[in-house]
C-alpha positions in Angstrom: 28.9 -35.2 6.3 28.6 -32.6 3.1 30.6 -29.9 4.8 33.5 -32.8 5.9 33.9 -33.1 2.3 33.8 -29.2 1.4 36.7 -28.5 3.7 39.0 -30.2 1.3 38.3 -27.9 -1.3 40.7 -25.0 -1.9 38.9 -21.3 -3.0 40.9 -20.7 -6.2 38.3 -19.2 -8.2 35.8 -16.2 -6.8 33.0 -14.8 -8.5 31.6 -11.6 -7.5 27.9 -10.3 -8.4 26.8 -6.7 -7.9 29.8 -4.1 -8.1 27.9 -1.4 -6.4 28.8 1.4 -3.8 29.7 -1.2 -1.4 30.6 -4.4 -3.5 33.2 -3.2 -5.9 35.6 -2.2 -3.3 35.0 -4.9 -1.6 35.5 -6.6 -4.5 39.2 -4.6 -5.1 40.4 -5.6 -1.7 39.8 -9.7 -2.9 41.9 -8.8 -5.8 45.0 -8.2 -3.5 45.2 -11.6 -2.7 46.7 -13.0 -6.0 45.9 -16.6 -5.3 42.6 -16.1 -6.3 41.3 -15.5 -9.8 38.4 -13.3 -9.7 35.6 -13.2 -11.8 32.9 -10.3 -11.8 29.5 -9.6 -13.3 27.1 -6.4 -13.2 24.6 -4.7 -15.1 26.9 -1.6 -15.3 30.0 -2.2 -17.7 31.7 0.4 -16.4 32.0 -1.0 -13.1 33.2 -4.3 -14.8 35.8 -2.3 -16.8 37.1 -0.9 -13.5 37.7 -4.1 -12.1 39.0 -5.7 -15.0 41.5 -2.9 -15.0 42.0 -3.8 -11.3 43.0 -7.7 -12.4 39.5 -9.4 -12.3 37.8 -10.7 -15.4 34.4 -10.1 -16.8 31.7 -12.5 -16.9 29.4 -12.7 -19.9 26.7 -13.5 -17.6 25.4 -14.6 -14.0 25.7 -18.1 -15.3 29.1 -18.1 -16.0 30.0 -17.1 -12.8 28.6 -19.6 -11.2 29.5 -22.5 -13.4 33.2 -21.3 -13.2 33.6 -20.1 -9.4 34.3 -22.2 -6.3 32.5 -19.4 -4.4 30.3 -17.2 -5.4 29.7 -14.0 -3.6 26.5 -11.6 -4.4 26.1 -8.3 -2.9 22.8 -6.9 -4.2 20.7 -3.7 -3.2 18.0 -5.8 -1.5 15.9 -8.9 -0.7 13.8 -8.6 -4.2 16.8 -8.6 -6.4 18.2 -11.6 -4.6 15.4 -13.6 -4.8 15.0 -12.2 -8.6 18.8 -13.8 -9.0 18.4 -17.2 -7.6 14.7 -18.1 -8.0 13.8 -15.7 -11.0 13.8 -16.2 -14.7 17.0 -18.3 -15.2 16.4 -20.6 -12.0 20.1 -19.9 -11.2 19.6 -22.0 -7.5 18.2 -24.8 -9.5 21.3 -24.9 -12.0 23.8 -24.7 -9.4 26.5 -27.6 -9.4 27.5 -29.2 -6.0 30.5 -28.6 -4.1 29.9 -24.8 -4.4 30.0 -22.1 -1.9 27.5 -19.2 -1.9 27.9 -16.3 0.2 25.3 -13.1 0.2 26.5 -10.1 1.4 23.2 -8.3 0.9 20.9 -7.0 3.2 17.6 -8.9 3.0 14.7 -11.0 5.0 16.1 -14.0 7.2 13.4 -16.3 5.9 14.8 -15.6 2.3 18.3 -16.9 3.5 16.9 -19.9 5.1 14.7 -20.7 2.0 17.7 -20.0 -0.4 20.3 -22.0 2.0 17.4 -25.4 1.6 17.6 -25.1 -1.7 21.7 -24.8 -1.9 22.1 -27.9 0.2 19.9 -29.9 -1.7 21.8 -29.3 -4.7 25.0 -30.6 -2.5 26.7 -26.7 -2.0 26.9 -25.0 1.0 25.3 -21.1 1.9 26.1 -18.1 4.2 24.6 -15.0 4.7 26.9 -12.3 5.7 25.4 -8.6 5.4 27.6 -6.0 6.2 27.8 -2.8 7.8 29.9 0.3 8.4 31.0 3.0 5.7 31.3 3.5 2.2 34.7 4.4 3.2 35.2 1.1 5.4 34.5 -1.1 2.1 37.5 0.8 0.5 39.5 0.4 3.2 38.9 -3.6 4.1 37.1 -2.8 8.0 33.7 -3.5 7.3 31.7 -5.1 10.1 30.4 -8.4 8.8 27.7 -10.4 10.4 27.6 -14.4 9.4 25.3 -16.9 9.4 25.5 -20.3 8.3 27.3 -23.8 9.4 30.5 -23.1 11.8 32.3 -25.7 9.3 31.5 -23.1 6.6 32.4 -19.7 8.1 35.5 -21.4 8.7 36.4 -21.8 5.2 34.6 -18.1 3.9 36.6 -16.5 7.1 40.1 -15.7 5.0 38.0 -14.6 2.0 35.6 -12.3 4.4 39.6 -10.7 6.1 39.6 -9.2 3.1 36.9 -7.4 3.1 36.0 -6.7 6.9 37.6 -5.8 10.1 34.9 -7.4 12.9 33.9 -10.5 11.2 31.0 -12.3 13.6 29.7 -15.6 13.5 26.3 -15.1 14.5 24.6 -18.8 14.1 23.1 -21.0 11.7 22.1 -19.3 8.7 19.3 -16.3 8.7 21.3 -15.1 12.2 23.4 -12.8 10.1 20.9 -10.9 8.4 18.8 -10.8 11.8 21.9 -9.2 13.3 22.5 -7.0 10.6 18.3 -5.7 10.2 18.0 -5.1 14.3 21.5 -3.1 14.6 20.2 -0.8 11.8 17.3 -0.5 13.6 19.2 0.6 16.5 21.0 2.7 14.0 18.0 4.6 12.6 16.2 5.6 15.6 19.3 6.8 17.0 20.1 9.0 14.0 16.2 10.4 14.7 17.6 11.4 18.2 20.9 12.9 17.1 18.5 14.8 14.5 16.6 16.0 17.2 18.7 17.2 19.6 20.5 19.2 16.6 17.3 21.0 15.8 16.9 22.1 19.6 20.5 23.3 19.6 20.1 25.2 16.3 17.2 26.9 18.1 19.2 28.0 20.9 22.0 29.0 18.8 24.3 26.1 19.9 27.4 24.8 17.6 25.9 21.3 16.8 29.3 20.2 16.1 30.6 21.4 19.4 27.7 19.6 21.3 28.6 16.5 19.3 31.7 16.5 20.3 31.2 17.0 24.2 28.5 14.4 24.3 31.0 12.0 22.2 32.7 12.3 26.0 29.1 11.6 28.3 27.0 8.9 27.8 25.1 9.8 24.8 28.1 8.8 23.0 27.7 6.3 19.9 29.3 5.5 16.8 26.2 7.1 15.5 26.9 10.1 17.1 30.8 10.2 16.0 29.7 9.7 12.6 26.2 10.2 11.4 26.3 13.3 13.3 29.4 14.8 13.7 30.2 14.2 10.1 27.0 14.8 8.1 24.3 15.8 10.7 26.3 18.7 12.3 27.9 19.7 8.6 24.3 19.4 6.9 26.0 17.0 4.4 24.1 14.3 3.0 26.3 13.1 0.1 25.3 10.5 -2.9 26.2 7.9 -3.7 26.1 7.0 -0.1 23.5 5.1 2.1 20.4 6.4 0.8 16.6 7.1 2.5 15.6 4.6 0.4 18.3 2.1 1.1 17.2 2.6 4.9 13.5 2.4 4.5 14.3 -0.8 2.5 16.0 -1.8 5.4 13.8 -0.5 8.4 11.4 -2.3 6.9 12.5 -5.6 7.4 12.9 -5.0 11.0 9.0 -3.5 11.0 8.1 -7.4 9.3 9.6 -9.1 12.2 8.3 -7.3 14.4 4.8 -7.4 12.3 4.9 -11.3 12.8 5.0 -11.8 16.6 2.8 -8.1 16.8 5.2 -6.0 18.7 4.8 -2.5 19.0 7.8 -0.9 17.5 7.2 3.1 18.2 10.7 4.2 17.7 11.2 2.3 14.4 7.8 3.5 13.2 9.1 6.9 14.2 12.0 6.7 11.8 9.7 4.7 9.0 7.5 8.1 9.0 10.9 10.7 8.8 12.4 8.5 5.7 9.3 8.5 3.8 9.2 12.3 4.3 12.9 12.3 3.1 11.8 10.3 0.0 8.2 12.1 -0.9 10.2 15.4 -0.6 13.1 14.5 -2.9 15.7 13.3 -1.1 15.3 9.9 -1.8 19.1 9.2 -3.0 20.6 11.6 -0.8 22.6 10.0 2.8 19.7 9.0 5.0 20.6 11.2 7.8 19.3 14.0 5.7 15.8 13.1 7.7 17.0 15.7 10.0 15.5 18.3 7.5 12.4 16.3 7.5 11.2 16.6 11.9 8.7 19.1 11.3 
């Protein structure tokens, strides 16, 4: 019944909390729809000002975002930040008004999403977890992959908003399944980057040009999104920029997958190998560099 009532409420005011590497360009794409008023909040005042120059309004604090928005999007560095925002000192989830749409686009634990959903439903509002995938350039271009876990009618309601930020928007199932899809996707990605790094190191020892090798493999069964992006654009070029999806962030996401496996006592040798390389990268001072830098730490 709640979802049936909600569908008649139009989205006019969207609040956006978290203007990081991905959040800022995502929010700028929302501003392109002149029918929405965009209210932003971030700890970085420079980033807030940048969005204000694009047409957004700046909120005094997080409470103002929740109070004055029909839909609130949060895009934070990880589960700890999400938990602190909603369940921390300010207890924002307990102050939430009814008939709000809350969409978390961070990458965090599925169980946290399920817990958050229960509290939001009890307040008469509606929740979706909608983590994102692809590159910083995709965030700028509005071509992200977005994996949504929610009631189907909530998904249909937020879809026109998500379409300003993403190209491939997937309905994954109930709350938590968006995060599950994202976490397992990233686990596969990290393990693939390990394989690409191993191949590159072998090629270099035999004086084979890594870029040529990867271009050739892209026409064979070893082709993948990771090869065409992380392999050709980063590993083959020894190019590990910052800010980008860092070793530190990658290890955080991978830890969620390992925790899921641990819950059911599953052996995950590939994921554990990637974990050791990411830990070595961080220990040796590369925590802020683009995570394919693990290539340097294979030996």
